[in-house]
N, C-alpha and C positions, 0 to 999 in steps of 0.2 A: 155772378160766372164769374169764373176763371180768364185771366188772360190765358188762358194755353191754349198752345198752338199746333195739332193733328198734322201731321207732313204724311203722309202714304206710299210706298215703294222706297223707305225709309235706306235702303242698301242699296238702290239704284246710284247712276254717276250724282245725275241731279238731285235724287233723294240725300244722299250725305253732302252733299257740300251744301243742299239751303238748313240743313240740319245747324253744320259746323256754322254757318255764318250766321244763321236765328241764336245760337248758344255764343257765338263770339257777342253779340249784339244784345245780350241778356234777355233773351224772349225765353219767356218758359216752354217749351217746346218736348214734345211727345210723336216718339215715331210710334207709328202704325206699318206693319211690317206682319208676311205669313209665318214669318220664325221671328219668334224677339231675338233666338239665341244667336243670330247671325245679325243683330244691332248693336251700333254703337252702346260698350256696356255701362256708359258714363251717363247716359243721358237714357230717360225714362221712354221704355217701348209697350204695347201692346199687338196684340194679334190681330189683324183686319184679312181677311180673305175674302174678298170680291165676291167669289163663289156659296161662302158661309153666312148667310143674311145672320144669323145669331152672333158672331164678331162682330156685324157695323154698329148698333146702339152703346154699348161695354166702350169700345173705340172713341166714340163722340161724346161719350159722358166725361163731362165739366170743363168743355173747349169753349172755345170763343170764335176760333179760326180753324179753317183748314185748309191746304197744300195738297192740291187734288189731281192725282194724276194716274191717266186711264194707264190698262195694258199698252206695252209697243207691238208696235205691227202689229194690232189685233182689230180687225173688222166687225167684232161682236163689243166691239167697245162701250156702246150705248147701252146695248142692254144691262153689260156688269155694273155701270157704273151708277144705272139709276136711282137703286135702291138706294146706293150711298148719298145722292144730289137729295132727295125724299127726304134719308132720314137727318141730313143737315137743314133740312125746314123745318122738321118736328121737332130736333133739338134749338130751334130758335138759334143759328148760329149767325152771327154778326155781322161776318165776311166770309166767303168762299172765292178762292185764288184757282183756277181754273188752267193747269198747263197743258196748252193745246200746242198749235205748230204751224209754222208759218205756211200761211200761203193756203189754209185750208179755207181763210172766209171767200174763197173766189170759189169755192167748190160745196154747194149746196146735200152731197149724196155722203162727201165724206166721211166718218164716221168721227175724227173727233170734231166735225164744223157741227152733227146732231148731239155731242156733246155739248158743246156751245151751247146750242140753242136750249137744252135742257137746264145748265144753268143760270141762263137768262130769262127762263119762266120760271126756276124756282119759289122768287120770291125772297131768294138769300140775299143780301146786298155781295156781289162779286163784282169780280177783276179775271178776265180774260187775258194771258196772257202766250203770246206764240212766238218760242222760240225756233230758231233754226239748227242744222243739224251741229251739231255737240264737236267741238277742239280734242275733245277727253276720247271721242268714239276710233283716233290713231294709238292714243298712248293706253285705255285703259279699257274700249269696249272693243266692237266690233272687227276691227280693223286693228289693231295693236297685236294680233300674234302673227300675222304674216308680217310686219313691218320686225318685230323681235325675232323671227328664229328666218325669215327671208328675202327684209329687206324690199319689200314686195309691197304694195296695194295693189289689190285685183278687183275690181269693180264696172260696173257697164255706166261709170258716170258722162262717157265719152270727152268732150269739153267743157262742156257746162261747168258753171261758175258757180260756190254756190258760200256766201254770206255767215262762213263758220261762227258761232261765237263758245266761250267757255262757258262749262256751268258755274263757273264760281262770279260769272257778271250776270246770269242770271239769278243768282243766288242771291246776289245784291242788291237784285231790280224787288225777287220778293220779298226780302225785309225791309227797304225800304217803304213798299207797298203797306205792308203790314204798319210800320211807325205810323207813316201819314193819313193811314186809314183811306188809300184811292180805291172807290166802288164805283162803280156802272163803268167803266171804262174799257178800251181793249188795245194790247199796245202789243208791235210786232220787233222783236230781240234780234236783233244780227251783230256779229263784227263788224266792225270800220274796215272792210274790204271784203270784195267779192276773189277769190280765187277756183283755179280750177283745180284737178289732184294734179298736175303735174306742177304745177306750182306750189302745192303742200308737199312733194315728195322733196322736191327742190330744197325749201326750208327746213323740211327735217335731215335733211343730206350734211347740208351746213352746219346747223346747229351741234346736232351731235357727231359728227366729222367722218360719216358711214355713206355711202350709197343706196340709197333708198330710192325705186324705183315705181312707178306707177305702171301698170299694164292695163289697155282697157281693154275689157271682154263683152263680145254682144250679149245683150239682154238672156236670148238663151243658154250659155253660160252661165252668167252668173247665176238663172235661176235653177239649172242642174243642179250647181256647186252644193246651195241650198240645199234643195232636194237630200243633195249627197250625204250632207251634214245633218241631216234629220227634220229638217224643218218644216212643218203642217204644210198643205197647201194654200190653206187661206192666207198663211203667212208669207210666204213664197209669192202666192202673186201682192201682195200688198208690197213686199219689195220691192216687185217688177215696178208698177205703180211708182214707186218716192223716186227711182233712178229714171225712169222716164219724165219726169219734171225736171227733175236735174239738167237731162240731155239738152230737155229743151229751152234751160236757159230761167226759169222759172223761178230759181233758189238765191240767185244771183242779186235783187235788191238790196240795196243798205237803208236800215232806219236809223234812225238819231235816237228812237226811243232810250235806248240806254243812260244816254248822257242826258238827257231831260228829265228819268223819274232820280238819278243817282247823284248826279252834279259832276257823272267823270267820264270820259270815253271807255269801251270796254276795249280789253286786251287785242291785239293782235296777233295773229295765227304765230308767229317770231317771237313774240313776246309770253306767249304763254307756255309757246315748245323748250325754251331758258328756264322758263321755274321749274321745267320737272328735274 
C-alpha cells in the first residue's frame, strides 16, 4: 500500500492548509473534494461526495491514511460520514485522523462527539484533533466580508473569550501526527491566548491601520441574519448553539497540545494577522 494521505474537504480553509503543509513535508497527498476542478491543480484530486456512496471507495483506493472532516455546522454529520469511516476500515487504512471541534467531548449528544465515537470504535488506528475556532474566519471565512466591506464584526458572542488558532498551526499538527504515527490519542488544539471579539477587532485595527469594530448582537438578531442569508434551519440552530457556548466562556481554555506535538508554540492572533 502506498503512503498516500487522503485529505477530505481539501478546498476548505483547513483542508487547503493541510494539503499545503503535507506537500511542504513531501508527504504524498490526494485531495478529496466534491468538485475536483476547484482543487489545487498541482496536487492529485479525486471526487468524494458524502451523499454519493459510489465515490467513497475509489477515493480511498491506494491510500494508507486519511484526514477526515465532517460537513461544517451539520447536525446530520454522523450519518454522512459513517460510510466513509466504514470504508476506511474495509480498506485497511493504517491511520485515520478526525478533525473534530474544541469542547465536543464534554457533550455526548454533540454530532461531532458521535463521530468521534464512530472513529474510535472503527478498529482503524486513529487520532482525534479538536481545534478551536479558526483565526482565518476573520481573514477569509464567514466574517471576512463584514470586516472588508464594513469594518465590522457582527456576532452574538457577547464578551466570551475564544482561544483562536490558525489553520496553519492545525495543519502542522496533522503533518507531525502523520509523520510520527501518533495514534490512539486525542488532542485539544488552541492558540496561545484567549481573546474576546472586542480584543480581536482591536488587534485587526492596530495591524491594518483601519478601525474595525465588534458589534455584539443578540442571539435572535444573529440567527435572523443567518436565515436572511438562506442558511438552512438546522444549521441556524447549530450556529446558535455554538455561540451560546462562546458566550458561556467554554471556548476560552488554552491547551499546550500544539507545542507538545510540533515542538513550537502556535501563532498569536497578532502574528497571524501580520502575515496577511
